[in-house]
C-alpha positions as CSV (number, residue, x, y, z in Angstrom):
1,M,-44.2,22.0,-44.9
2,R,-47.9,21.3,-45.3
3,A,-50.0,18.7,-43.4
4,E,-53.4,17.3,-44.4
5,P,-56.1,17.9,-41.7
6,K,-56.5,14.9,-39.4
7,G,-58.6,14.3,-36.4
8,K,-60.8,17.1,-35.1
9,S,-61.2,20.3,-37.0
10,M,-59.7,23.6,-35.6
11,D,-63.4,24.7,-35.7
12,S,-64.3,21.9,-33.3
13,P,-67.5,22.2,-31.1
14,I,-65.2,22.7,-28.2
15,M,-64.5,26.2,-29.4
16,P,-67.8,27.8,-28.2
17,L,-67.1,26.3,-24.7
18,L,-63.6,27.8,-24.7
19,A,-65.1,31.2,-25.7
20,Q,-67.6,30.9,-22.9
21,I,-64.8,30.1,-20.4
22,L,-62.8,33.1,-21.6
23,E,-65.8,35.3,-21.2
24,V,-66.2,34.3,-17.6
25,Q,-62.5,34.8,-17.0
26,R,-62.5,38.3,-18.4
27,L,-65.6,39.3,-16.5
28,F,-64.0,38.3,-13.2
29,R,-60.7,39.8,-14.2
30,D,-62.5,43.1,-14.2
31,K,-64.0,42.4,-10.8
32,V,-60.6,41.5,-9.4
33,I,-59.2,44.8,-10.6
34,E,-62.2,46.6,-9.1
35,E,-61.9,44.9,-5.7
36,L,-58.2,44.3,-5.5
37,P,-56.6,47.2,-7.2
38,L,-52.8,47.4,-7.4
39,P,-51.0,50.7,-6.6
40,A,-49.9,52.5,-9.7
41,R,-46.1,51.9,-10.3
42,K,-43.8,51.1,-13.0
43,A,-42.7,47.5,-12.6
44,R,-39.1,46.4,-12.9
45,I,-38.5,43.2,-14.9
46,N,-35.4,41.1,-14.3
47,N,-36.4,37.6,-15.1
48,Y,-40.2,38.0,-14.8
49,I,-42.3,40.1,-12.4
50,L,-44.1,37.3,-10.5
51,E,-40.7,35.6,-9.8
52,C,-40.5,37.9,-6.8
53,E,-44.0,39.0,-6.2
54,R,-47.5,37.5,-5.7
55,I,-50.8,38.1,-7.2
56,L,-53.6,39.6,-5.0
57,F,-56.0,36.9,-4.1
58,S,-59.5,36.6,-2.7
59,P,-60.9,33.2,-1.8
60,R,-64.4,34.5,-2.2
61,L,-63.8,35.7,-5.7
62,F,-62.0,32.4,-6.5
63,R,-65.0,30.5,-5.3
64,E,-67.4,32.6,-7.3
65,I,-65.2,32.1,-10.5
66,G,-65.1,28.3,-9.7
67,V,-68.9,28.1,-9.3
68,R,-69.5,29.9,-12.6
69,L,-67.0,27.7,-14.4
70,A,-68.2,24.5,-12.8
71,T,-71.8,25.3,-13.8
72,L,-70.6,26.1,-17.4
73,L,-68.6,22.8,-17.7
74,A,-71.4,20.7,-16.2
75,S,-73.8,22.1,-18.8
76,H,-71.5,20.7,-21.6
77,N,-70.4,17.6,-19.8
78,P,-72.7,16.5,-16.9
79,G,-70.1,13.9,-15.9
80,T,-67.7,16.6,-15.0
81,D,-69.1,18.1,-11.8
82,F,-66.8,20.4,-9.8
83,L,-69.6,22.3,-8.2
84,P,-69.8,20.3,-4.9
85,L,-66.1,20.5,-4.3
86,I,-65.6,24.3,-5.1
87,S,-68.7,25.2,-3.1
88,N,-67.6,23.4,0.0
89,L,-63.7,24.1,0.2
90,E,-62.9,26.4,3.1
91,D,-61.2,29.8,2.4
92,S,-58.1,28.6,4.1
93,I,-57.7,25.7,1.6
94,L,-58.2,28.1,-1.3
95,E,-55.7,30.4,0.1
96,A,-53.3,27.6,0.6
97,L,-53.9,26.5,-3.0
98,A,-53.0,29.9,-4.4
99,V,-49.9,30.2,-2.2
100,T,-48.7,26.7,-2.9
101,V,-48.8,27.2,-6.6
102,Q,-46.9,30.5,-6.5
103,D,-44.2,29.3,-4.1
104,C,-43.7,26.1,-6.0
105,L,-40.2,25.7,-7.4
106,E,-41.7,24.4,-10.7
107,P,-42.0,27.4,-12.9
108,D,-44.6,25.8,-15.3
109,L,-48.0,26.7,-13.7
110,V,-49.7,23.6,-15.1
111,L,-47.3,21.3,-13.3
112,A,-47.2,23.6,-10.3
113,M,-51.0,23.3,-9.8
114,E,-50.7,19.5,-10.2
115,I,-48.2,19.6,-7.4
116,A,-50.4,21.8,-5.3
117,V,-53.4,19.6,-5.7
118,N,-51.4,16.6,-4.6
119,E,-49.7,18.4,-1.7
120,L,-53.1,19.5,-0.4
121,R,-54.7,16.1,-1.2
122,L,-57.6,17.7,-3.0
123,Q,-57.8,14.7,-5.2
124,K,-59.1,12.8,-2.2
125,L,-62.2,15.1,-2.1
126,C,-63.2,14.5,-5.8
127,P,-63.6,11.4,-7.9
128,L,-62.2,13.3,-11.0
129,D,-58.7,12.7,-12.3
130,P,-56.2,14.9,-10.4
131,Q,-54.9,16.5,-13.7
132,V,-58.5,17.4,-14.6
133,L,-59.0,18.8,-11.2
134,A,-55.8,20.9,-11.5
135,G,-56.8,22.2,-14.9
136,F,-60.1,23.4,-13.4
137,F,-58.4,25.2,-10.4
138,L,-55.9,26.8,-12.8
139,A,-58.8,28.1,-15.0
140,A,-60.3,29.7,-11.9
141,L,-56.9,31.3,-11.1
142,V,-56.5,32.9,-14.5
143,P,-58.5,36.1,-13.7
144,F,-56.1,37.0,-10.8
145,Y,-53.1,36.7,-13.2
146,T,-54.8,38.7,-16.0
147,A,-55.9,41.4,-13.4
148,F,-52.3,41.6,-12.2
149,A,-50.8,41.8,-15.7
150,Q,-53.4,44.4,-16.9
151,Q,-52.4,46.8,-14.0
152,Q,-48.6,46.7,-14.8
153,M,-47.0,49.7,-16.5
154,L,-44.8,47.7,-18.8
155,D,-42.4,48.9,-21.4
156,L,-41.7,45.7,-23.4
157,A,-39.8,47.4,-26.3
158,D,-36.6,45.7,-25.3
159,W,-38.0,42.5,-24.0
160,Q,-36.2,39.8,-26.1
161,R,-37.0,36.6,-24.1
162,G,-39.3,33.8,-25.1
163,W,-41.2,33.6,-21.8
164,C,-43.8,35.9,-20.5
165,P,-42.4,39.0,-18.7
166,V,-45.1,38.9,-16.1
167,C,-45.7,35.3,-15.1
168,G,-42.8,33.5,-16.8
169,Q,-44.9,31.1,-18.8
170,Y,-43.8,30.0,-22.3
171,P,-46.4,31.1,-25.1
172,V,-48.5,28.5,-26.8
173,N,-49.8,30.8,-29.5
174,G,-49.2,34.1,-31.3
175,Y,-49.9,36.0,-34.5
176,N,-48.1,38.0,-37.2
177,R,-49.2,41.6,-36.8
178,P,-51.0,43.5,-39.5
179,V,-49.1,46.2,-41.4
180,D,-45.5,45.3,-40.3
181,G,-45.9,41.5,-40.0
182,R,-44.0,41.3,-36.6
183,R,-44.5,38.2,-34.6
184,I,-46.5,38.8,-31.4
185,L,-46.4,36.0,-28.7
186,G,-49.2,35.8,-26.2
187,C,-49.2,34.3,-22.6
188,W,-51.9,31.7,-22.1
189,M,-52.0,32.5,-18.4
190,C,-52.0,36.3,-18.0
191,E,-52.7,37.5,-21.6
192,T,-49.5,39.6,-21.8
193,E,-48.2,40.1,-25.4
194,W,-44.7,40.9,-26.6
195,T,-42.8,40.9,-29.9
196,Y,-40.4,38.1,-30.7
197,S,-38.4,37.0,-33.7
198,R,-40.1,34.7,-36.1
199,M,-36.9,32.8,-36.6
200,V,-36.0,32.0,-33.0
201,C,-37.5,29.4,-30.8
202,P,-38.9,30.9,-27.6
203,V,-37.9,27.9,-25.5
204,C,-34.5,26.7,-26.6
205,S,-33.5,30.0,-28.5
206,S,-32.4,28.0,-31.6
207,S,-32.0,30.4,-34.5
208,R,-31.0,27.9,-37.2
209,Q,-32.3,29.1,-40.6
210,D,-34.1,25.8,-41.3
211,G,-34.8,25.0,-37.7
212,Q,-38.3,26.4,-37.4
213,L,-40.8,24.3,-39.4
214,L,-44.2,25.5,-40.5
215,L,-47.2,23.1,-40.7
216,T,-50.3,24.4,-42.4
217,L,-53.7,22.9,-43.2
218,V,-54.6,22.5,-46.9
219,G,-56.9,25.4,-47.8
220,D,-56.1,27.4,-44.7
221,C,-53.2,29.8,-45.1
222,Q,-53.9,31.8,-42.0
223,R,-53.5,29.3,-39.3
224,R,-50.3,27.3,-38.9
225,I,-48.1,25.4,-36.4
226,Q,-44.5,26.4,-36.0
227,V,-42.4,23.5,-34.7
228,C,-38.8,23.9,-33.4
229,D,-36.7,21.1,-35.0
230,D,-34.3,21.2,-32.2
231,C,-36.4,21.0,-29.1
232,G,-39.8,20.0,-30.4
233,Y,-41.7,22.9,-29.0
234,Y,-44.5,24.2,-31.1
235,L,-46.6,27.4,-31.3
236,K,-50.0,28.0,-32.9
237,I,-49.6,31.0,-35.2
238,T,-52.3,33.1,-36.9
239,D,-51.2,35.2,-39.8
240,C,-53.0,38.6,-39.5
241,T,-50.9,40.4,-42.1
242,Q,-53.8,40.6,-44.5
243,A,-56.2,42.0,-42.0
244,A,-55.5,45.6,-42.9
245,A,-56.4,44.9,-46.4
């Protein structure tokens, strides 16, 4: 199935901002690993690792990440100013935020952060929409998750589940690997990657032959949207099978 491009292009001006955010997150991922190293061990995966464990967290580093992200976001949108809030929140509040998110019964970290912001009443301290505020805090928390994931000694050869083996999040994107064309799914939160069948929905496990619909832009055969006809979940997929050539 093909779809004509509508609305914003996939090469929207927002992409440079996202690239800058990712650069900040990866810079601080390395700082977290340096300052909060995990002991070397081979992790055991039952459902997912962080179901039973916690990330290592530093309120000082979290504030530094938040300040960098707030400055970056304000340079693109002056009306979105998180700097006064993140600069003035006490360490105890930042610790409580990280703990509340991880202890939340809601497995979706986006919703868990929204719940945490509401429980700690952080929306009372900032005029911005609570969902926007939760998104900012979640972006600042990413380096702690990627640092945790990068230090795991994982053997994912037999991992056949649709969610991330480290933090339990469902993927939002993936790619078809060069040479063998296998589907690789990626975690949006901790950047863990694992192989998964092209013909199975990672959320509802539907494997109907005609149940996974592909939407592509006219003139762009590399980027596509895969939609599950049963549950409606969709993935952004990049076809890298021609990369080797």
